[in-house]
N, C-alpha and C positions, 0 to 999 in steps of 0.2 A: 560671693567670695572673690576677691581680688588677688592675684598672684604677682609677687614683685620679686624681680631678680635684681642683683646689684645692690642689696642692702648693706654690704660691707664697704661700699663706695660711697661717693658723695651724693649722687642723684637718687639712687634706689633707696637709700636711708630716708632721704626726705619724702619720697613717695609713701613708702610704708608708714612712717611717723604720721604724715598729714591724714592719710585714711584711718589709721588707728584712732587719731584724736577726733575724728569725725564718727567713731563708734561703728566703722565699717569692718567687716569680717576680712582678715588678710591672711594670706599664705605666704610666708618668705622663702626663698631658695638661697640656701647657702652651701658652702663647701665642706663645712665641718660642724659638728653639734656645738662645739664651744662658741662659734660665731653666731649660733642661733640662739643660745641661751637668753641673752637680754630680751630678744624678741619674743621668746616663748614666756618669759616673766610679764610681758605686757599683754599676753592673751593672743599672740599670734600662732597660727598653725606653721611649724617649722619643718621643712623638708631638706634633707642633705642630698642635694642634686648636683651632678657635674652637668654643666651646660651642653656638653658634647654627648651626653648619655640620652639618646633619643627614647628609650623605653622609660626611664626615670622621669624624664621631663614631661612625656606624655602623661603619666600617671599623675604628676604634680599638677598639671592643667586642667585635669578633668573636674568638671563642675564650676569652672571658673566663669563669672560674668565678663572679666576683662583681665588683661595681663600687662605688666611693663617689663619689656625686654630691651636689651642693647647688646652690643658686642664689646665685651672688655677688652681693652689693648692686650694682646699677648706678646708681650715685650722680648721674649726669647726667640720669637719666630724669625726666620730669614725669608719667608714669603707670606707676609700678613694677609695680602689680597686673597691668596688660595685658601689659607688656613681659615679665614673669615668666611669664605664661600661654603667651605665644609660645614661650618657651624650654622650658617643660614640655612643650608639644605636641611640640616637637622631639625631646625626650628619649624621649617615647613611641614616636615612629617609629623613632628609632634603636635603642632597646632591643627593640622588636618584630622589626625587620629583622635585627638581630644574634643574636636569641634569647638574650638574656642572661639566665640563670636567677635571678640574685639581685642586689638593689642595697640598699645601706645609704644611706640619704639623711638628710641633716642637715635636720631640722625643728626645731621650737621649742616651748617652754612655751605652752600656751594654743592650739596648732594646731587644737584641736577646736572652737575658737570660730568662728563664723561673721561675726563684727563685732567692733568695739571694740578691736582689738588692733594697729592701725598696719601696721608692715611684716610682721607676722606673718601677715596675710591671704594673702600669696603662697604660703607654705607650707601654709596650710590647703587652699588650692586644689590644690596640688601633691599633697598628700595624697589627695585625691578623685580626681584625674585619672590619677597615675602608674600605678596597678595595671592600668589598660586596656591596658597594654604587654604583659601576660602574664607579667612578671617577678613574683618573690616580693619583697616590700618588708619591710625592717627600718627603721622610722622612728625616729630618735634625736630626741626632743623635748628640747632642751637648754635649761637655765635661762639667765637672764642671765649673759652672759659676765663673768668676773671682770676680763678685760682692758679692758672698757668703762669701768673706773673710771680709766683713764689720762687721760681728758678732764677730770677733776676734780682733777688733782694740781698744777694751776699756782698755786695759792695757799698751798701748804704753807709756805713762807717767813714767811707771815703768820699762821701758826697756824690756818688755815682749810681745811676740806675742803667745797667748795661742792657742793650737791646739789639735785635737784628731787624726790627720793625722800623720803617721809615719814621723818624722823629715827629715830624709834624702832620702825619697823616692819620686822621681817626679812623678807627676800625670798630666793627660792632663787636661788644663783648657782653658776657652774661654771667651771672652768679650761678653756680649749682644748685643753690637753694631755690632759685626761681624756676629752674628747669625741673626740679622735683616737685614743687607746688603747681606748676602749669601741667605736667603728666598726670598727676592725681586729679586734677579737675578734670582733664581729658576723660579719664577713666570713669569718673562719676557722671559725667554727661552721657556715657554711653557711646555705642557704635556710631561713628561718624567718619567717613572717608574723607580725610583732610590732611593738609600740611601746614603746620604752624611754624613761621619764620620768627623764631624767638630770640631777642636781644635785651640788653639791660635798658635802663631808662635813658641812657644816652650813649653816644660812640665817644671813644677816648683815644687819644694819640698817646705815644710814649712821653712827649712833652707835658701832656695833661696828667699822666701818671706821675711824672717827677713833682710837678707842683703839688700833688696830693700828697706824696712821700714826703715832701719837705714839711708840709702842714702837720703830718703825723710825728715827724722826728724832730722837729724843730731846727732842722738843718737846711742849707742851700743844696738841694739835689739837682743834678743835671743828666738829661738822657745822654748816654754815650753810644753812638751806632757803630756797629761791628760790620765788617765786610761780609757779603754773602758767601765768600769763598772760605771765611772762618766758621761757617756754621757747622759742617760735618766735623771738623776737627774739635771744635768746642763740645759738641754733643757726645762724640765717641770718647773724649776726654772725660766727660761726666759720667760715662758708664753705658751709654747706649751702644748697641751693635751697630755695624756700618749700614745695615739695611733700614733700620728705624731712623737713624741719623739722615739718610737720604730722603726717606718719606717726609720728615719734618722740615728738611731744606725745601723741598718742592711746595710744601704748604705754605712756609714763610714767604718765599718768592712769590706765590700766588697771591698772598695778602698784600704785599708790597706794590705788586702789579695791578691790583683791583680784580684780580681773576676770582679770588676766593672772596665772594661778597654775596650779599642779598640783592637780587636784582628786580624784585617785584613780579607780580603775575603769577608766580609759582605757589603760592600759599598766602595764609592769613598772617599778616604782621602782628606780632604780640609784643609789647614791651614789659620786662620785668620790673619790680620796685626796689632791687637791692642796688645801691650806688656802689661803684668801686671802692670809695673809701672806707665802706663798712667791710668789705672783704680784705683790703689791705691792712686795715687796723688789726684784724684777727691774725692775718699772716705775719706782720712785724711782731706782734705780741707772742707769736709761736702757737697760737690756739689753734685746734683742728676746725 
C-alpha cells in the first residue's frame, strides 16, 4: 500500500493516478469525503485526514510500503516557516509511530540553502528534520513550476507577458506532471536515501516563454520586466498577504541573482519530459 497526500493538488494527483494505473494499492489522504469520492470510485482506499492531526495521520500511514508527502502552502499564515515546522514535527511523530519505511517528499530547488530563498526555507528545514523519523527519504527538489506562469497570462491580449524575472536569463522549470511521475517512480523503486534535482527538458527565460506564447496565440508577445520594488505591491494587490508577498519577492530576487538554482553535487539531476509549450497551451486554453 502506498499512501499519497496532496491528491487534490497538481502533484499528488499525478502520483496517485500513476500508481493506480500500474495496479498498485493506493491510500489517498483528503480533507473531505467529497474530495475522496473520485478516488474511491477508482479503487483507492480513502482516508479523511488533516495533515496536522498526528493521530489520524499515524493511523493512515500504518502498513504503508511508502508515502508521498509535501507541505501544502498555508496562504493565510503570517509565519509560514514556523507553521510548516510544526507540521513537519507532526510528520516525524506520525512516521516514527507508524514505522513507515520510505517517504518521497516534495522539496524544492535551492532547498540546501539556509537563507535567501523565501518560501523554500520551509522545505530546507524539513529536509533537516524529517530523517529523524527513522524513515528513508527521497527528496524531490523540484525546479520552478511551469504552472506558475499562469499568473502572468492576463495581458496576452495586449501582446505582453509581464514578469519580474530577468527576461534573458534562463531558469530551470518543471511541469507538475513530471514531478508526480518522478515521485511515483521513486516510490516503486523502494527505499533509497537520495536527492533528485528535477527540472524540465530545458531551461527557459521569459523571452523564451514570450516566443512560445506568440506561437500559441498567433500574436507577437513581448516579455515586459517589472521592477523588483513592484513585486510586493503587485502580489498584495492580487490578494496575497504581506508576509507571503515578501517571501515570494525574496525567491524571485534569488532566481534573478542565481542564488535559487541547482548547483550540482547535492543530488541526482533528472530531466522531465514535458515541454513548457505543452503546459502553456493548457493554461491559455483555460484547461486544468
